[in-house]
N, C-alpha and C positions, 0 to 999 in steps of 0.2 A: 465413457467407454462406448464402443460400438461392438455389439455381439459378433463373435467369429472373425473379427478383423484386428489387425495390428496397425497401430498408428505410428507414423514417423514424425517426431516432433522436431521442428526446424527453427522455432523462435519462441522466446518468452518475453512478454511485455514489449513486443515489437523489436527486441534485440535478437539478431540472428545468432544461432548457436550451432555447434557441431551436432548434426542430426543423431537422434537416438530413437530406438523403437520401444513402444510400450503398448500394453493392452489396456492399462488404466492410468489416468493422469490425476494427481491430487491438485485441485485448484482452490486457492483461497479467494475470498471475496476481493474483487478488484484486479485479480490476476488474469492474464490472457496468454493463450498458447496458439501458435500456428502449427497446423498438422497437415500431413499428406496421407491420404488413405487410398489404397489400391483395391478396386472392386474385383477381387480375384476368387470369390467363392463360387462353387458349383453345386453344393448340396442344398442350397436354399436361395431364395430371391428377395426375402424380406427379413430385416434385422432391426432389433431395438437399438436405438441410441439412448443411453441412460445418463442422467445427472442424479447422483445419489448423495444426499446430505449425510455427512459423517456424524454419527451420534456423539463422537468424542468432543465435538465443538458446535453442535447445532441441534435443533429439534424441529421436526416437520411431521405433521400428521399424515402427509401424503408421500412419504419418502420412497415408497416402492412404485410410484406411478408418475414420476417426472420423466417422461419418455417421448421420443419421437421415432418415426419409422424411416429407415434408409431402405430403399428398394431398387432392385434392378428391373428394368422393363418400363411399361407404360402406366401402370397403376399399382398402388400399394395393396397388400393384403395384411392379414394379422400375422406378425412374426411368430414362429415356433421356437425361437432361440432363447438361450439362457445367458445370464450375466456371468462375467468373469469373477473369480474370487478377488478380494482386495483386503488390505489391512486398514482397519478403521482407526486412524491415528491423527488425522488433521496435520500431517507433516507436509513439508515443502518438497519440491523436486530438486532441491539444491545440489544433491550429489550427482545428478544427471546433467547439470547445466554447465557447459563450457562455451563461452562466447566465441563466435567464429573469428571475429577480429580481436586478437589478443592485446590486452592492456594490463599494465602493472600499476598497482596502487603505491603511492609514496610511502616510504617506511617511517617517515616522521610526520606527525600531525601538527599543523599550525594551530588547530583548536580541537578540543574534545568536549562534546556535550554528553554529560552523564544524566540519563533520564529514567529514573526508577518509576514504575507504574504502581499506582495504588487506587483504591476505591473506598468510598464510605460516605457518611452524611456530613454535610458542611454545617456552618453556623446557623443556616436557615432551615436545617433539618431536611435538606434536599440531597438525594443520592447522586454523587458526582464522582467522575474519574479524575485523576491527576497525573501529570507528568512532572517529576521533580517538585512535588507538593503544590503545583499550580493547576487549577482548573481553567481551561481556556474559554474566554468569552470574546467574540468578535463584536466590535462596535459598528453596527450598520450605518449609523449616522456619521461616523468618522473613521473609516477603514484605514488600515495601516498604510496602504499606498498613498492615500490622500494626505496622511500625516507627513509622509516623506516628501511629497511634492510641496508641502507648505513649510518645509524646513524644520519640522519638529524632530527632536532627537531623544525625547523622553517618552517612554511608553508605560502604560499601566501594567501592573503586575499580571493582571488577568489577560493581557494581550499575549502573554507567554512568548516574548520575543527573545531570540538568541542572536546577537549581533555578530556578523562575520565581515569585518571591514576590509580585509585584504583580498586582493585578486590572486588567483592561481596558487592557492595553498590547499593542502589536504585537510579535511575535517573528518574526524571519527565520531560517530554517534553511537553511544552505548545505551540500549534500551533493555531494561531487566524487570522481571516480575517474580514475586513469590506466590502469586495466585495460580491455581490450577486451571487457567483459562488461556487458550491461545488467541493471538490477535494478528490480523493482517495489517501490516504497517505500510502506509503509502506516502510517498514524498512527491510534491509538485516540483517542477522545474529541473529535475535531474533524473537520469538513470543512475542509481547508486550501485555500489559494489557491496556484495554480501561477504564480509571478511571473517565473520564468526557467527555461529548460530548453534544453540544447543540447550539442553536442560541442565539444571543446576545453577551454580553461581559463576558469574564472570569475574575473573581476577586479573587486574591490570598487570602486565608483565609476565603472567603465567599462562593465561588462556592463549592458545595458538591462533594466530591471525593468518589467513590465507591472502597474501598480497600478489600472488602470481596468477593473473588472469582469473580472478574469482567470478562467480555469477554476477551479472550486471542486469538490473531490472528496476522497476519503480514501485513494486509491492512485494513484500516478503513477510513470512510468518514469524512472529515472536512466539516461540514455543511456550506451552504451559509450564509454569515454574522454571523459567529459563531466561535466556538472553538472546539478543540480536544485536550485532555490531555492523553498522553501515559506514561506508566511506564515500565521500564525493569531493570533487575539486571545485573551488569557488571560481568558476568561469562563466557564470550566468547571473548577472545582477538582477535582483528582484526580491520581492517578499514572498517566500515560499512556505506553504502550509505542509506540515507533516501530521498525519492523523491515523487513527485506527479506521479501517474500512467497514467495521460493523456500525451501521447507521446510528443505532441508539447509543453506542459508546461515544461516538463523535458528538452527538446531540448533548450528551452529559459532560462534555468538556475534555475528552481524550484527544487533545491536539496541541500543537505548538507551531511557531513559525520562525523561520530563519530569514533575517534581513541581510541579504548578501550584497556586498559592495554598495553600501548606502550612497556614497558620493557619486556613483555612476548611474543610479537609477533614474534621476530626473532627466538626464540627457537622452535617454532612450524611451521616454514615456510621453505620450501625447496628453498634456494637461486638459486640453479641450475635450478630448474623447472621454477621459476619466470623469471630468466634471459633468458632462452630459449624461453619462451612464448613471452616476450617483444621483443626479437630479431626477432622472426618469424613475429610478428605484424608489426614491423618497416619495415622489408623486403617486406612484403605484401603491405603496404601502398605506398612504393616507387615504387614497380613494377606496380601497377594498378593506381597510381596517386591519392590516396585518400587524400583529404585535410580536416582538421577539420574546419568546418564553423559554429559550434554551441557549446553547452556545452560539447560535447564529450561523453555524456551518451547515 
């Protein structure tokens, strides 16, 4: 928020939207918003710009002092302004987001990924997150893209691979949790469509899906004790990671990957560049003594 000012929001995660006005924007980790602010104040020249961690989903010992100064004129002074009131809920801006370029989601999914979230101690007594009972682990020495380029079609369970072999079909991803903790979910390779989001239980065939120009972005909140349903079209071949954007959750395995159009990936990938990058990484880890002690993400 910027004290005394109203923001006009024009894009979410780089997707242009129908502009809306707000004094406060709820931002999850990994989310981005483009805003326009008019310098129209006459009662003061210095204003606090505030980033306030919401206690419903975070903890920060300095939560009242993450601020910058917006000023009119040649030099800043100490702002006398006060913050706007806001709802501490860790919610998304979903209800306000209408993409400027209208698109419709296919009413029939060619594939559906059902990914319940859980957390607990594994067989090694390590605290780990899971998606659909799998804790993700990346193999630095043999990454997914390298496996694909070598023609391998079998993946380790811990690679958490969901295969999407067909082009141009719709995929629905249902992520749900019974835990009272919200998570910002980020997908690489796509702007996904948020077709359902809420607290409580998602029920296939009963929960309403918004298929008519729903919010389109790359990071959305999985509500505490709730569900998030994403949709995307398989029009971008690759190995795409989906993960929680809370760093230590990802470190503890809260991630999975979609291998999209396996047969098309090799034809658009430079094997020389891939091999060179992997060799450079291996050399670097050996030189400085880096050891993989988490999910590898």
